[in-house]
TIROBA-246733 format. One record per residue: residue in three letters; y, x, z of N, C-alpha, C, O in turn. Coordinates in steps of 0.001 Angstrom, whole numbers, padded with zeros to 6 digits, always signed. Layout:
<nodes>
ALAYXZYXZYXZYXZ...
</nodes>
This chain:
<nodes>
MET+090619+076292+126962+091559+077392+126845+091156+078335+125720+092012+078852+125003ARG+089864+078557+125565+089416+079469+124517+089710+078902+123135+090107+079643+122236ILE+089520+077603+122954+089782+076999+121649+091278+077013+121352+091679+077221+120207GLU+092105+076793+122368+093556+076870+122165+093954+078281+121728+094796+078441+120844ALA+093363+079291+122335+093635+080676+121939+093143+080927+120517+093802+081624+119745ALA+092001+080369+120172+091473+080519+118811+092393+079837+117806+092612+080364+116715LYS+092932+078678+118155+093871+077986+117272+095086+078864+116997+095540+078956+115856ARG+095609+079501+118025+096771+080388+117831+096411+081561+116915+097203+081940+116052ALA+095234+082128+117097+094806+083245+116245+094688+082795+114789+095092+083520+113880LEU+094140+081609+114568+094004+081090+113209+095372+080785+112604+095580+080984+111407GLU+096294+080309+113415+097660+080034+112942+098357+081321+112510+099223+081299+111636GLU+097977+082443+113125+098537+083747+112762+097902+084310+111498+098377+085309+110958GLY+096826+083674+111019+096164+084130+109802+094921+084966+110032+094369+085520+109082ARG+094468+085069+111279+093231+085814+111556+092049+085127+110876+092078+083923+110620THR+091013+085905+110591+089807+085306+110025+089096+084490+111100+089345+084661+112294VAL+088216+083611+110663+087452+082798+111605+086602+083700+112496+086536+083492+113707ALA+085958+084692+111906+085105+085598+112688+085937+086365+113714+085505+086539+114853ASP+087117+086821+113323+087982+087563+114246+088457+086651+115373+088450+087048+116538ALA+088869+085437+115032+089317+084489+116062+088188+084212+117048+088417+084167+118256ALA+086980+084029+116543+085830+083766+117418+085602+084936+118373+085418+084730+119573ARG+085614+086155+117850+085412+087345+118691+086512+087474+119734+086239+087785+120894ARG+087747+087238+119330+088882+087390+120238+088795+086462+121449+089289+086795+122526VAL+088172+085308+121274+088090+084365+122397+086715+084394+123070+086424+083556+123924GLY+085873+085354+122688+084635+085570+123415+083380+084934+122850+082359+084881+123535TYR+083431+084450+121622+082219+083895+121012+081531+084978+120212+082121+085532+119284GLY+080300+085287+120554+079516+086253+119806+078795+085611+118640+078415+086292+117687ASP+078606+084307+118711+077892+083565+117672+078888+082707+116906+079365+081702+117433PRO+079218+083092+115648+080213+082329+114888+079790+080883+114619+080645+080003+114511VAL+078493+080628+114509+078027+079253+114275+078322+078380+115492+078783+077248+115350ALA+078058+078900+116677+078372+078153+117905+079872+077909+118004+080302+076820+118386PHE+080675+078924+117660+082121+078774+117676+082565+077657+116733+083363+076802+117116ARG+082055+077661+115510+082438+076627+114537+082092+075233+115042+082884+074302+114899LYS+080921+075092+115628+080494+073779+116128+081406+073288+117252+081846+072139+117239VAL+081686+074148+118214+082545+073755+119338+083959+073472+118839+084570+072479+119233PHE+084479+074338+117979+085831+074155+117460+085941+072814+116731+086881+072056+116968ALA+084996+072525+115859+085036+071277+115093+084907+070061+116009+085579+069051+115796ARG+084062+070149+117012+083881+069025+117934+085160+068744+118717+085501+067584+118948LEU+085867+069789+119124+087057+069614+119949+088334+069334+119156+089260+068712+119677THR+088392+069783+117909+089627+069621+117140+089508+068629+115988+090519+068137+115487GLY+088289+068334+115567+088103+067453+114415+088209+068175+113082+088113+067550+112027LEU+088407+069488+113124+088490+070309+111915+087622+071544+112092+087444+072031+113208THR+087081+072048+110988+086405+073334+111078+087482+074406+111258+088647+074168+110938PRO+087109+075571+111760+088117+076632+111901+088791+076983+110569+090000+077212+110529ALA+088025+077025+109495+088609+077346+108181+089582+076261+107739+090651+076565+107210ASP+089224+075009+107949+090137+073916+107596+091402+073980+108445+092502+073748+107943TYR+091250+074290+109718+092408+074402+110612+093331+075511+110125+094545+075323+110035ARG+092751+076669+109813+093563+077791+109337+094264+077439+108034+095426+077795+107840GLY+093570+076742+107137+094185+076329+105882+095342+075365+106085+096329+075404+105351ARG+095217+074507+107075+096249+073499+107336+097416+074060+108143+098572+073747+107859TYR+097123+074887+109147+098162+075333+110078+098451+076826+110032+099352+077302+110723GLY+097711+077559+109240+097919+079008+109167+099168+079353+108384+099883+078469+107911PRO+099425+080640+108250+100631+081074+107530+100590+080607+106081+099542+080627+105435ARG+101719+080198+105595+101830+079741+104205+102108+080939+103312+102902+081820+103643ARG+101436+080945+102182+101681+081994+101207+102617+081436+100142+102523+080270+099757LEU+103513+082285+099681+104417+081855+098622+103654+081784+097313+102886+082685+096975VAL+103874+080707+096585+103239+080536+095286+104296+080805+094222+105336+080148+094185ARG+104026+081754+093379+104983+082104+092332+104539+081482+091020+103363+081524+090659ALA+105483+080917+090329+105198+080254+089054+105341+081204+087887+105137+080809+086740
</nodes>
């Protein structure tokens, strides 16, 4: 449940550290390890893939 909540926070564009704190992880390294083990992506990679898209202007 905590990782699912963290995924939603990352999808909203929260930082990895903020997402970790919001779901109760005091140690960002432990959070990254658990997140990567359960999702197959690091939190930063997940946010890059599923987070808010920024408009690119040419």
